[in-house]
C-alpha positions, 0 to 999 in steps of 0.5 A: 159526571152529573146525575142525569148523565149517570142515569143515561149511562145505566139506562143505555147499559140496561138497554144494551143487556136487554138487546143482547139477551133478546139477540141471543134468544133469537139466535138459539131458535130452530124452526121445524116444519111439520106439513103446513105448521111450523114449530119454533124451539130454542136449542143450545149448540150442545144439544143432541139430536135426540134432545131436539126430537124429545123437545118437539115430541113434547110440544106436538104430543107425539113420541119421537119414534114416530117422526124423523127430523131432516136438515138439508135433505139429510135425516138426522138419525144419530141421536147422540150427535150434537146440532153443531156436529151435523151443521144445524145452525141457529134459525135453521128450518128443519122438516119433520117426516112421520115414520112408516111406523106412525102411519101403521099405528095411526088408527090406534093412535087416534084413539088414545089421549095426547099423553099416551101418544107421547109414550106409545112408540117406546118399548 
């Protein structure tokens, strides 16, 4: 094998590895719709529902106690369940619904900073 041919093989292997990594990153994306806004999160199969909620809470700067996640019409309320056990597939489009507690506390939440909002629902 000549030097030019070896270079092509190395380039092709590198390209293959980069494409595999990109495909894996896309496969790990989950989308959560909040009204008209859609958030993308990168999650692994063993991620728990609570970890998903915490990641979204951090992204939207709102305590996880103030919203629920819906998948195919079902509320994901078991925080210890993994995404794979509740059949959340990668590329899934979930829906975020704010809780009644959020609507009750909303006037006070509007007066506090985003960091305070992230911890306001915790006891």
